[in-house]
BAVEXKE-304344 format. One record per residue (C-alpha): residue number from 0; y, x, z. Coordinates in nm, 2 decimals, always signed. Example, Ala and Ser with C-alpha at 12.3 -4.5 7.8 and 13.67 -1.06 7.14 Angstrom:
<rs>
@num:0&Y:-0.45&X:+1.23&Z:+0.78
@num:1&Y:-0.11&X:+1.37&Z:+0.71
</rs>
This chain:
<rs>
@num:0&Y:+0.00&X:+0.00&Z:+0.00
@num:1&Y:+0.34&X:+0.14&Z:-0.10
@num:2&Y:+0.66&X:+0.08&Z:+0.09
@num:3&Y:+0.98&X:+0.12&Z:-0.10
@num:4&Y:+1.19&X:+0.30&Z:+0.16
@num:5&Y:+1.51&X:+0.23&Z:-0.03
@num:6&Y:+1.45&X:-0.14&Z:-0.03
@num:7&Y:+1.35&X:-0.15&Z:+0.33
@num:8&Y:+1.66&X:+0.05&Z:+0.43
@num:9&Y:+1.89&X:-0.16&Z:+0.22
@num:10&Y:+1.74&X:-0.48&Z:+0.38
@num:11&Y:+1.78&X:-0.34&Z:+0.73
@num:12&Y:+2.14&X:-0.24&Z:+0.66
@num:13&Y:+2.22&X:-0.58&Z:+0.52
@num:14&Y:+2.07&X:-0.75&Z:+0.82
@num:15&Y:+2.27&X:-0.53&Z:+1.06
@num:16&Y:+2.59&X:-0.60&Z:+0.87
@num:17&Y:+2.52&X:-0.97&Z:+0.88
@num:18&Y:+2.48&X:-0.95&Z:+1.26
@num:19&Y:+2.80&X:-0.74&Z:+1.30
@num:20&Y:+2.99&X:-1.01&Z:+1.11
@num:21&Y:+2.92&X:-1.30&Z:+1.34
@num:22&Y:+2.82&X:-1.64&Z:+1.24
@num:23&Y:+3.01&X:-1.90&Z:+1.04
@num:24&Y:+3.10&X:-2.20&Z:+1.26
@num:25&Y:+3.30&X:-2.52&Z:+1.22
@num:26&Y:+3.66&X:-2.54&Z:+1.34
@num:27&Y:+3.72&X:-2.91&Z:+1.40
@num:28&Y:+4.06&X:-3.08&Z:+1.38
@num:29&Y:+4.16&X:-3.35&Z:+1.63
@num:30&Y:+4.47&X:-3.57&Z:+1.65
@num:31&Y:+4.64&X:-3.75&Z:+1.94
@num:32&Y:+4.86&X:-4.04&Z:+1.81
@num:33&Y:+5.04&X:-4.09&Z:+2.14
@num:34&Y:+5.16&X:-3.72&Z:+2.14
@num:35&Y:+5.17&X:-3.69&Z:+1.76
@num:36&Y:+4.98&X:-3.36&Z:+1.81
@num:37&Y:+4.70&X:-3.19&Z:+1.61
@num:38&Y:+4.46&X:-2.95&Z:+1.77
@num:39&Y:+4.18&X:-2.73&Z:+1.63
@num:40&Y:+3.89&X:-2.58&Z:+1.81
@num:41&Y:+3.57&X:-2.39&Z:+1.73
@num:42&Y:+3.44&X:-2.39&Z:+2.09
@num:43&Y:+3.14&X:-2.62&Z:+2.11
@num:44&Y:+3.20&X:-2.72&Z:+2.48
@num:45&Y:+3.57&X:-2.80&Z:+2.40
@num:46&Y:+3.47&X:-3.00&Z:+2.09
@num:47&Y:+3.21&X:-3.19&Z:+2.30
@num:48&Y:+3.46&X:-3.27&Z:+2.57
@num:49&Y:+3.72&X:-3.40&Z:+2.32
@num:50&Y:+3.45&X:-3.61&Z:+2.15
@num:51&Y:+3.34&X:-3.75&Z:+2.48
@num:52&Y:+3.69&X:-3.86&Z:+2.58
@num:53&Y:+3.73&X:-3.62&Z:+2.86
@num:54&Y:+4.08&X:-3.58&Z:+2.74
@num:55&Y:+4.18&X:-3.93&Z:+2.64
@num:56&Y:+4.36&X:-4.01&Z:+2.32
@num:57&Y:+4.21&X:-3.73&Z:+2.11
@num:58&Y:+4.00&X:-3.82&Z:+1.80
@num:59&Y:+3.86&X:-3.62&Z:+1.51
@num:60&Y:+4.06&X:-3.63&Z:+1.19
@num:61&Y:+3.75&X:-3.57&Z:+0.98
@num:62&Y:+3.89&X:-3.24&Z:+0.87
@num:63&Y:+3.73&X:-2.90&Z:+0.95
@num:64&Y:+3.69&X:-2.55&Z:+0.81
@num:65&Y:+3.46&X:-2.26&Z:+0.86
@num:66&Y:+3.54&X:-1.95&Z:+1.05
@num:67&Y:+3.34&X:-1.66&Z:+1.20
@num:68&Y:+3.26&X:-1.67&Z:+1.57
@num:69&Y:+3.29&X:-1.29&Z:+1.60
@num:70&Y:+3.45&X:-1.00&Z:+1.43
@num:71&Y:+3.37&X:-0.99&Z:+1.06
@num:72&Y:+3.46&X:-0.73&Z:+0.80
@num:73&Y:+3.79&X:-0.82&Z:+0.63
@num:74&Y:+3.90&X:-1.07&Z:+0.90
@num:75&Y:+4.12&X:-1.07&Z:+1.20
@num:76&Y:+4.07&X:-1.23&Z:+1.54
@num:77&Y:+4.29&X:-1.54&Z:+1.61
@num:78&Y:+4.46&X:-1.56&Z:+1.94
@num:79&Y:+4.54&X:-1.89&Z:+2.11
@num:80&Y:+4.81&X:-1.96&Z:+2.36
@num:81&Y:+4.87&X:-2.29&Z:+2.55
@num:82&Y:+5.23&X:-2.38&Z:+2.57
@num:83&Y:+5.28&X:-2.56&Z:+2.91
@num:84&Y:+5.46&X:-2.90&Z:+2.91
@num:85&Y:+5.79&X:-2.75&Z:+3.02
@num:86&Y:+5.80&X:-2.54&Z:+2.70
@num:87&Y:+5.65&X:-2.79&Z:+2.46
@num:88&Y:+5.29&X:-2.89&Z:+2.56
@num:89&Y:+5.12&X:-2.75&Z:+2.26
@num:90&Y:+4.92&X:-2.46&Z:+2.13
@num:91&Y:+5.02&X:-2.15&Z:+1.93
@num:92&Y:+4.77&X:-1.96&Z:+1.71
@num:93&Y:+4.81&X:-1.63&Z:+1.53
@num:94&Y:+4.58&X:-1.41&Z:+1.32
@num:95&Y:+4.81&X:-1.11&Z:+1.37
@num:96&Y:+4.71&X:-0.88&Z:+1.65
@num:97&Y:+5.06&X:-0.74&Z:+1.67
@num:98&Y:+5.21&X:-1.09&Z:+1.69
@num:99&Y:+4.96&X:-1.19&Z:+1.96
@num:100&Y:+5.06&X:-0.88&Z:+2.17
@num:101&Y:+5.43&X:-0.96&Z:+2.12
@num:102&Y:+5.39&X:-1.32&Z:+2.23
@num:103&Y:+5.20&X:-1.21&Z:+2.54
@num:104&Y:+5.48&X:-0.97&Z:+2.63
@num:105&Y:+5.78&X:-1.19&Z:+2.54
@num:106&Y:+5.66&X:-1.52&Z:+2.67
@num:107&Y:+5.47&X:-1.48&Z:+3.00
@num:108&Y:+5.49&X:-1.85&Z:+3.07
@num:109&Y:+5.25&X:-1.92&Z:+2.78
@num:110&Y:+4.88&X:-1.93&Z:+2.88
@num:111&Y:+4.67&X:-1.68&Z:+2.69
@num:112&Y:+4.35&X:-1.87&Z:+2.62
@num:113&Y:+4.16&X:-1.67&Z:+2.36
@num:114&Y:+4.17&X:-1.40&Z:+2.10
@num:115&Y:+3.87&X:-1.53&Z:+1.91
</rs>
């Protein structure tokens, strides 16, 4: 039985690269008509809580998109900040690591929730 080392090596490298890139996941959009706010999340627990009505008034819009759940070649992590009610009661997202750092430094009242 012959084993083609080049093919085996290429397959192993491809599998390792796929793992390093994370998995594609759904980012789900929600809307709250009373607040006239939209919200997106890729966190399964957060999506389940919104679907269950844990935070009343939110409903899926039917729109979503795919994103990686971990670092992937050619992408950038997205940071998420919660803007407390006194400053707007909303969320801020950015895919710019430098902007995320600037927001953390310049606006300490915002709650840094995630960089993924």
